[in-house]
N, C-alpha and C positions, 0 to 999 in steps of 0.2 A: 504494500500500500504506500501511497505517497504521504509524505508528511506535510502538514499545513504550513509549516515554517519554510518549506522549500519553495513555495510559490510566492513570488513577489508581485504585489499589486502595483499597477502603474501609478506613478505619482500624479498628483493633481497638477494639471497644466494650467498655469496662470501666466500667460505671456501677455504683457501689455506693450503695445507699441506706442511710440510717441506720435504726437499729432503731425510732426514733420514727415515721419515715415508713411503715415496713412495718406497724407496729402500728396506726397510724391508718388505713391502707388496709384492713387486715383487719377492724378494728372497723366501718368504713364498710360493708364487704360484709355483715358479720353483721347490722348494723342494717337494711340494705336487705332482707335475707332475712326478718327479723323482721316488718317492715312488710308485705311481700308475703304472708307466712303469715297475719298477723292480718286482712288484707283478704280473703283467700280464705276464712278461717274465718267471717268476718262474712257474706260472700256466701252460703256454704253454709248457715249457720244461718237466714238470711232465706228461702232457698228451702225449707228443711225446714219452717219455721213457716208458710209460705204454702200448703203442701200441706194437703189435707183430711186429718184424722186417719183412719187406717185402723181400722175396727171390729175389735176383738179378738174372736176366736172363743172361746167358753167352752171351757175345758179340762175334759175328762171325767176324773173320778177313776178310777184303776184299780180293778178289782173286788177286793174284799177276799178274801184267801185263807181258805178254810175250814180249821178245825182238824181234824186227824185224830183219831179216837177210839181 
């Protein structure tokens, strides 16, 4: 049988980070998202410009209403 004294319980983890570390981590995440968004925007713009322009159909004007006498 195993002895209860042989098993070590994990210690309580109480890691406190400073506000500067937290702010730096948050800013790093925001910057990474910004870079990813700009990259995606550039890719979508390039794809849009690579497509052939769609010929716009001429819009017919609505018939003018006749005045009643």
